[in-house]
N, C-alpha and C positions, 0 to 999 in steps of 0.2 A: 604274345608278340609274334610268333612266327607266321600267324595269320595276316597280323597287319603287316610285317615286312613283304607279304607277299601281294598284298591288295596295293601296297604303295609300289613295288616295282611292275606291276600289269599298269598302272596309271601312269608310269614314267614312260613305258614302253609305247604308251597310246599317242602321248604328249608327241615323244618323236617320231611316230611315223605320221602324227598331223604336219608334224614339221617338215618330214619327206614328201609330203604334199605341195607344202608351202614353195620349198626348194624350185619346183618346176616353173613359178613364176621369175626368174632372177633376170634382174636388168644387165649383170655381168655377161650372162649367157646370151643376152638379147644384142648386146652390144658387139660381141662376136659374131653371131651371124650377120649382123649388118656392117661391120667391117668386111668380113670373108666378100660378104654379096657384091661390096664395092668393089673388089677388087676383079672381079669377073668382067669377061669381054664378050658379051653374048651368052654362050652357054659352055664357056671355055673355064677349065679348072684354073684358080688363080697361080703363079708363080710364087716358091716360096721366097724367091728373091726380093718380090713385091714388098712384101711385109715392110711395115714401116713403124718403127718403135715410138714415134712421135704420134702418131696415129693409135697406137695400142696401149697408151700409158694406164687406162681405166682397166685393162685387163691383162697387163703383163705378169704381175704377182700371182696370177692363177692360171697361166699358161705353160705348157709344154709344146717344143717341136719335135713330133715323131719322126724315124727314119727308119723305113722299110728296108733292111739292108739283103733281105730275101725271103723268098713265101713260106710265111709263118714265124718270121723273125723281124719284131718291129721294136727298136729300142729310143730311150728317151735323148734325143740332141739337145736341146736344152730345157732346163725349167724353172718356174720362178720359186719364189721364197714359199709358197703356201705349200707347194708339192713336199719343198724341201722339211718343211714344220711336217708334216703328215708322216713323213719317210725317216724324220730325223736324222738325216745325211743330206749329201750332196747327189741329184738324182741323176744328172747327165751322166751318162750310159748304161743306165737300167731297164732291163727289159722291161717293157709294159705289164708283162704279167706280172712283175713284182707286186705291183698296187693292187693285187687280186686275192682273194681266199684261194687255195686250192681248189675245192668244189667248183667254184664258178671260172679257173683261168681259161680251162678250153673255151669253155661257151664264149667269154667276152673274145678271144684272141680270134677267133671263129669270125665275129663280128666286125671286130678291128680290120680283118682281112678284106672284109666285104668294101669297107671304106676304099680301098686302095683299088680292086677288083672291078666293082661295076660302073664308076665311082659314086659313093652314096654318102649323106650323112646319118651321123650315128649320135643318138642319146641316151645314156644311160642313168638309172635312178639307182643309188647305190646307198649301203646302210655298213657301218662298221661299231662291233663291239668293242670295248677296252675296260682297262681299271678305271676309266674316267667317265663312263657311261656310253651311251650312242651316240656317233655322229652320223648326220646323213648327208649324202653328197649329190651331185649331178654333173655329168662330163659330157662334155660335146666335142664330138671328134669331125672334123672338115678336111678333105683332103686337099695336096697341094703338088705340084708338079717341079720336078727339079730341073738341071739345066737340059737335060735330053728332052725334055716335054712328057717322060714318064710321071704317072702319078705312085710316088715313093715318099713324097712326106705328108706331115699333117700336123695342121694347127689344134691342139688340144686344149680345152679351159677347165677345171674342174671348180665348182663351188662347194662350201661344205656350212651346216650350220653354224659350225663351232671348229675351234683347232682346239686341240688337247695337248697335253706333254707326255701322254706314253706312247711314243713311236715306238716302233714302226706301226702304223696302221694299215691294215688290208680291209679289204670293202669286199661285201657281198653282193651280188647281181639282183635286184629287186624287180627292175623291168628294163628292157632294151628296144629300141624303136630305129629300125633302120629305114632309111628314106632315099631310095634312086635320086640322083640331082636331077635328073629328066623330069620328074613329078614336082620339083620343089618350087614353090612362088617366092618370088623375093619378101612378100610380106609374111610369109611361113616363118616367122623366127620365136622363141622361146619366149612366153608374155612375162610381163613384169608384174613382182609382187608387191604388196603396200607397206611391208615392214622393211623392205631394205633400208641398210644405212648408208650413210657416205663412205667412200672408199678413203683410208689410212694414205697420207701424202706419199709413202714410200713406193706406193704403185706407179706414180708416174715417169719412175726410173727406165731407164733402157735394157737392152736385152745384148749380154757379152757372151761370145762364142770363144773361149781360147782355145790351145792346140793340145792344152795339158790332157792328156786319158782320164777315166772315171777311176777313181782308187776306193771309193766306197766310204771315206771317212766324211765326218758330219762337217759343213761349213756354216758361216755365218753370211755368206756374202748373198745377197737377197735381188740382184741384178742381173738383168742378161740385155744383152744390145745384140742386135743383128749385124754383121758387116757383110755389106752386097761382094 
């Protein structure tokens, strides 16, 4: 019986790594890249204030706005309901490192720092093991400028092969691809996969940014609205 369980576990792991490869071709990430690129004026990095909720309706539930408060410190300014489901709480105010396993936090944070410093596009392939099995995910991080013109914000979108109830989920890094934006062509976007399903209707909601501080309590509010 033990041998049978071992074989089954191995098969499950193979299937989940196959799912990770399929996640690379995501229409949500493709739409994120297309929208971010449409905001550019020549080679300039888009301003955070130009984000339009109505144009982002397909990606809002998966999106976060990151705020780099100082070198080495990046926190979630706004987060969609998918991110809240993964963490089991309101993610506003969380350091971005909270989404990752301890062993990978330094490496991931160093990569995210380069998004602001170069600036660059960052793509992360991720995997998480929990009581409800393996979850594979992919994260796209794109820089934005603040009101002063400094690259201190980022539009981040994360897609998972499924959402589980064993929150919080911490992710391990399996692959990171950092691309300086001077080398990025407009057509160089994440490819679409054939197995993606239609998005739920609630992803068409806007983004909301209240003045309340992060308190680390679970929240059922899935929507966000940008206030310019």
